[in-house]
C-alpha positions in Angstrom: 0.2 -0.1 0.0 2.6 2.1 0.9 4.6 1.4 -2.7 1.5 2.3 -4.5 1.3 5.8 -2.5 4.3 6.6 -3.4 3.7 5.6 -7.2 1.0 7.8 -7.1 2.6 10.7 -5.5 5.4 10.3 -8.1 3.1 9.9 -10.8 1.2 13.2 -9.9 4.5 15.2 -9.2 5.7 14.0 -12.9 2.1 15.5 -14.7 2.7 18.4 -12.3 6.0 19.1 -14.0 4.8 18.2 -17.3 2.1 20.5 -17.2 4.0 23.5 -15.7 6.7 23.0 -18.4 4.1 23.0 -21.2 2.4 25.7 -19.8 6.1 27.4 -19.7 6.6 26.9 -23.1 3.2 28.1 -24.5 4.4 30.8 -22.5 7.7 31.4 -24.5 6.5 30.4 -27.7 3.1 32.8 -27.1 5.4 35.7 -26.4 8.2 34.6 -29.6 5.4 35.1 -31.8 3.9 38.4 -30.8 7.6 39.8 -30.6 7.6 38.6 -34.7 3.8 40.0 -35.2 5.2 43.0 -33.4 8.0 43.6 -36.2 6.0 42.1 -39.3 3.9 45.1 -38.5 6.6 48.0 -37.5 8.0 47.1 -41.4 4.3 47.9 -42.7 5.3 51.7 -43.5 5.1 53.7 -46.4 9.2 53.8 -48.1 9.1 49.3 -47.1 5.6 48.2 -48.7 3.8 51.9 -50.2 0.8 49.4 -52.1 0.7 47.5 -49.0 0.6 50.6 -46.7 -2.0 52.4 -48.7 -4.7 49.4 -49.1 -4.2 48.6 -45.2 -4.4 52.3 -44.5 -7.8 52.5 -46.7 -9.2 49.3 -45.0 -8.5 50.9 -41.3 -10.1 54.0 -41.7 -13.3 52.5 -43.5 -13.6 50.5 -40.0 -12.9 53.5 -38.0 -15.7 55.1 -39.9 -18.0 52.7 -39.8 -17.2 52.3 -35.7 -17.5 55.8 -35.2 -21.5 55.8 -37.1 -22.5 53.4 -35.3 -21.2 54.8 -31.5 -23.0 58.5 -33.0 -26.3 56.2 -33.7 -25.9 55.1 -30.2 -26.2 58.2 -28.9 -28.3 59.9 -31.3 -30.5 61.5 -28.7 -26.9 63.7 -28.0 -26.2 64.0 -31.2 -29.9 65.7 -32.1 -29.3 68.1 -29.6 -26.3 68.5 -30.8 -27.3 69.1 -34.4 -30.1 71.4 -33.1 -27.2 73.7 -31.4 -25.3 74.1 -34.4 -28.7 75.1 -36.7 -29.4 77.6 -33.9 -25.5 79.0 -34.6 -25.7 78.7 -37.9 -28.8 81.0 -38.1 -27.5 83.7 -35.6 -24.5 83.6 -37.5 -26.2 84.5 -40.8 -29.4 86.9 -39.9 -28.3 90.3 -39.8 -28.7 92.4 -36.6 -26.7 94.4 -33.7 -25.9 91.1 -32.7 -23.1 90.4 -35.5 -20.4 92.1 -33.8 -20.4 89.7 -30.8 -20.7 87.0 -33.1 -18.0 87.5 -35.3 -16.1 87.9 -32.1 -17.1 84.9 -30.5 -16.1 83.5 -34.1 -12.5 84.5 -33.9 -11.6 84.1 -30.4 -12.9 80.2 -31.3 -10.9 79.3 -33.8 -7.8 80.4 -32.8 -8.5 78.7 -29.3 -9.2 75.4 -31.6 -6.3 76.3 -33.1 -3.8 76.6 -30.0 -6.1 73.2 -28.3 -5.5 71.1 -31.9 -1.7 71.6 -32.2 -1.4 70.8 -27.9 -3.1 67.7 -29.1 -0.9 67.0 -31.4 2.4 67.8 -30.0 0.7 65.2 -26.4 -0.1 62.3 -29.0 2.9 62.5 -31.5 1.7 59.1 -33.4 5.2 58.1 -32.7 6.7 61.2 -34.3 8.3 62.9 -31.4 6.5 66.2 -33.2 6.4 68.8 -30.7 4.2 71.5 -31.9 5.7 74.2 -28.7 9.1 74.3 -30.7 7.4 74.3 -33.8 4.3 77.2 -33.8 3.5 78.3 -29.6 7.5 79.3 -29.1 8.0 81.3 -31.8 4.9 82.8 -31.2 5.7 83.9 -28.5 9.2 85.0 -29.1 7.9 86.9 -32.0 5.6 88.8 -29.4 8.5 89.0 -26.8 10.4 90.4 -29.7 8.0 93.4 -31.1 6.8 94.4 -27.4 10.6 95.1 -26.6 10.8 97.0 -30.3 7.3 98.5 -29.9 7.0 99.4 -26.3 3.8 98.2 -26.7 1.7 95.0 -26.8 -1.6 97.2 -28.2 -0.5 95.8 -31.5 -3.6 96.2 -34.2 -6.0 93.8 -34.2 -6.2 92.9 -37.5 -3.3 92.4 -38.7 -2.9 90.9 -35.4 -2.0 87.9 -34.8 -1.3 87.4 -38.7 0.8 89.8 -38.8 2.4 92.1 -35.9 2.5 95.6 -37.1 3.6 98.8 -34.5 0.6 100.7 -33.3 0.3 104.3 -34.0 0.1 105.9 -30.2 3.7 106.8 -28.8 5.4 105.0 -26.1 8.2 105.3 -24.0 11.5 103.8 -24.0 11.2 100.7 -21.4 7.2 101.3 -20.5 7.0 97.3 -20.9 7.2 95.0 -18.4 7.7 90.8 -18.3 4.2 90.8 -17.3 2.2 92.9 -20.2 3.9 89.6 -22.1 2.7 86.8 -20.2 -0.5 88.4 -20.5 -1.1 89.2 -23.8 0.2 85.2 -25.0 -1.7 83.8 -22.1 -4.7 82.2 -23.9 -3.1 80.3 -26.6 -0.5 79.5 -24.1 -3.0 78.1 -21.6 -5.3 76.4 -24.6 -1.9 75.0 -26.1 -1.6 73.6 -22.6 -4.9 72.1 -22.7 -4.2 69.8 -25.3 -1.6 68.8 -24.1 -3.5 67.6 -21.3 -6.4 66.2 -23.6 -3.6 64.1 -25.3 -2.9 62.4 -22.5 -6.0 60.6 -21.9 -5.8 57.9 -24.7 -2.7 55.7 -22.0 -5.3 56.7 -19.2 -8.4 55.1 -20.6 -6.1 52.6 -22.2 -4.9 51.1 -18.8 -7.6 51.8 -17.2 -9.9 49.7 -20.0 -7.5 47.0 -20.1 -7.6 46.5 -16.0 -11.6 46.1 -15.9 -11.6 44.1 -18.8 -8.9 41.4 -17.6 -7.4 41.9 -21.0 -4.0 42.3 -21.8 -3.5 44.8 -24.6 -0.8 44.4 -27.2 0.4 47.8 -26.4 4.3 48.5 -25.7 4.1 51.2 -22.8 2.0 49.0 -21.4 3.8 45.6 -21.5 6.8 47.1 -20.4 4.6 49.0 -17.2 4.0 45.6 -16.3 7.3 44.4 -16.5 8.3 46.8 -14.3 5.9 46.1 -11.7 7.0 42.5 -11.7 10.3 43.8 -11.1 10.3 46.9 -9.1 12.6 45.3 -6.7 15.4 44.1 -8.7 15.8 47.4 -10.6 19.1 49.1 -11.2 19.7 51.6 -13.7 18.6 55.0 -13.7 15.5 54.8 -16.3 14.0 52.2 -14.5 14.3 54.0 -10.6 12.6 57.2 -12.7 10.3 55.3 -13.5 9.1 53.6 -10.6 9.5 56.8 -8.9 6.9 58.5 -11.0 4.7 55.1 -10.8 5.0 55.5 -7.0 4.9 59.1 -6.4 1.4 59.2 -8.7 -0.1 55.6 -7.0 0.8 56.8 -3.3 0.2 61.2 -3.7 -2.7 61.0 -5.5 -4.1 64.3 -7.4 -1.0 66.3 -6.0 1.7 63.6 -7.2 -0.2 63.9 -10.7 -0.1 67.5 -10.5 4.1 67.3 -9.8 4.2 65.3 -12.5 2.3 67.0 -15.0 4.0 70.9 -13.5 7.4 70.1 -15.1 8.9 68.5 -18.5 8.4 65.3 -17.8 8.9 62.8 -20.8 7.8 60.2 -18.3 4.5 61.4 -17.8 2.8 58.8 -20.6 3.8 56.5 -17.8 1.5 58.4 -15.4 -1.0 58.0 -17.3 -1.0 54.0 -17.7 -0.3 54.4 -13.9 -3.6 56.1 -12.8 -5.7 54.0 -15.4 -4.3 50.9 -14.4 -4.5 51.2 -10.6 -8.4 52.7 -11.2 -7.7 56.9 -10.1 -10.7 58.4 -11.1 -10.9 60.3 -14.3 -11.8 64.3 -13.0 -8.4 63.3 -10.1 -6.4 62.4 -13.3 -7.6 65.7 -15.7 -7.8 67.8 -13.2 -4.6 67.8 -11.8 -3.2 67.1 -15.3 -5.6 70.0 -17.1 -4.2 71.8 -13.7 -0.4 71.2 -13.8 0.0 71.4 -17.7 -2.1 74.6 -18.7 -1.4 76.5 -15.7 1.9 76.1 -14.3 3.8 74.3 -16.9 2.9 76.6 -19.6 3.4 79.9 -17.2 7.0 78.2 -17.0 7.7 77.1 -20.4 6.1 80.7 -21.2 8.5 82.8 -19.2 11.7 81.2 -20.4 10.9 81.9 -23.6 10.0 85.2 -23.0 13.1 86.0 -21.1 15.2 84.0 -23.5 14.2 86.5 -26.2 14.2 89.1 -24.1 16.0 92.8 -25.8 18.9 92.5 -24.1 19.6 89.0 -24.2 19.3 89.1 -27.9 21.9 91.5 -28.4 24.1 89.8 -25.9 23.5 87.0 -28.1 23.8 88.0 -31.1 27.2 89.6 -29.7 28.4 86.4 -28.6 27.6 84.4 -31.1 30.1 87.3 -33.2 33.2 86.7 -30.9 33.0 83.0 -32.2 37.0 82.4 -33.9 37.2 82.3 -37.5 33.7 81.8 -38.5 32.0 84.2 -35.3 31.4 87.3 -38.0 30.1 85.0 -41.2 27.5 83.5 -38.5 26.8 86.8 -37.1 25.8 88.6 -40.0 22.6 86.3 -41.0 21.4 87.0 -37.4 21.9 91.0 -37.4 20.2 90.9 -40.6 17.1 88.9 -39.6 16.8 91.3 -36.4 16.7 94.3 -38.5 14.2 92.7 -41.2 12.1 92.1 -38.1 12.5 95.6 -36.2 11.7 97.2 -40.2 8.3 94.8 -40.8 7.2 96.4 -37.1 7.4 99.5 -37.9 5.4 99.5 -41.3 1.7 99.6 -42.1 -0.1 96.2 -43.0 -1.6 97.7 -46.3 2.1 99.5 -47.4 4.9 97.8 -49.4 7.6 95.9 -47.2 10.7 95.3 -49.4 11.1 91.3 -48.7 14.2 90.0 -48.6 14.9 86.1 -48.1 16.8 85.4 -44.8 18.4 81.6 -44.4 17.1 80.9 -41.0 13.7 82.2 -41.8 13.5 79.5 -45.2 15.3 76.8 -43.4 12.9 77.5 -40.6 10.3 76.9 -43.2 10.9 74.4 -44.9 11.8 72.7 -41.4 7.6 72.8 -40.8 6.8 72.1 -44.0 9.1 68.4 -43.0 7.6 68.2 -39.8 3.9 68.0 -41.1 4.5 65.9 -43.8 6.2 63.2 -41.7 3.7 63.4 -39.2 1.0 62.9 -42.0 3.0 59.5 -43.2 3.0 58.5 -39.7 -0.6 58.4 -39.1 -0.9 56.4 -42.6 1.5 54.3 -40.9 -0.3 53.8 -37.6 -3.4 52.7 -39.4 -2.0 50.5 -41.6 0.1 49.1 -39.1 -3.3 49.2 -36.5 -4.9 47.0 -39.1 -2.3 44.4 -39.8 -2.8 43.7 -36.1 -6.4 43.3 -36.4 -5.4 40.6 -39.1 -3.3 38.7 -36.5 -5.8 38.7 -34.1 -8.2 37.1 -36.5 -6.0 34.7 -37.4 -5.1 34.0 -34.2 -8.6 33.6 -32.6 -9.0 31.3 -35.7 -6.5 28.8 -34.9 -7.4 29.0 -30.6 -11.3 27.7 -32.4 -9.8 24.8 -34.3 
């Protein structure tokens, strides 16, 4: 009897070990398959497989259009209310009357705010391009207003043509009458709208992690997988990057609202991790979004804005140009185009918008224009590639589901 009992225990141990080895092997094969499929998707780009990429992009666009149509149909009550509100606003827009001056003012402000919110969303989402619209749009806008304010000794630029074109006002102003606070107030609306857009752009990682936690699913997202691996190996993390990510995760998880606010209030490339952490630990939406909005649209934007304004203050710009000229050998040749550019801007500021201004081509402005064009084109290409890879992921998931049902 004892021998029979021993044999049963040994067989049970062998079966348990085989089952464990089988599960480990299956898990390893699944991990290798996911890695191989991810590499296949990353190869679906326009410069490697143009026809396949365009085909998948069109199919993914049709699927998204169908999904959005279904979602709108399920919320048709809200849609009807929105359409009625749009109809009332359209009627007010076209009917003549004393209210038209307010309608025009609201229209101008709405599109101006929507423009900066959209740029903020693009900067935060980026779709893998690293597109940062602060460097391309908001920063140069603040710099232009700063230079113009010190040149004109005023921020009361005629509207129009401002903000499309900056012209010095006609009234006489005393030298040195412009203050730092006046410049901050002049660009506060567009800066805060851009910051609000970046806060909205942080919502996808939060919703993705929250949905994964509630459903128990394992999304095929590199950042989320990296986050879960980080949680598993939290005690053995040694490198600086891992410790920094753990610090952000611990700060957000333990401090809550004020931890999120602290992470959102400083330039922080790891803030996506904060969104994933909040979603994973089911932090309430308004706690996450409220702290992110205050941090990015109020605190962080005033820090960035102040930095740009101080950097492009008149005396600092003149010192920078003088320092460029002091560089041995190449200094004077580099200094000349900067001086020409600043002089051209001064001349432009003191001309009326309807008068002829001599337009001289400057290589600095030419390079910046081409840089913006290249970044926008690359951003569009990244959207096409991303949507094509999303469709390829759908095909891979469908194939995997069919294999499991066989």
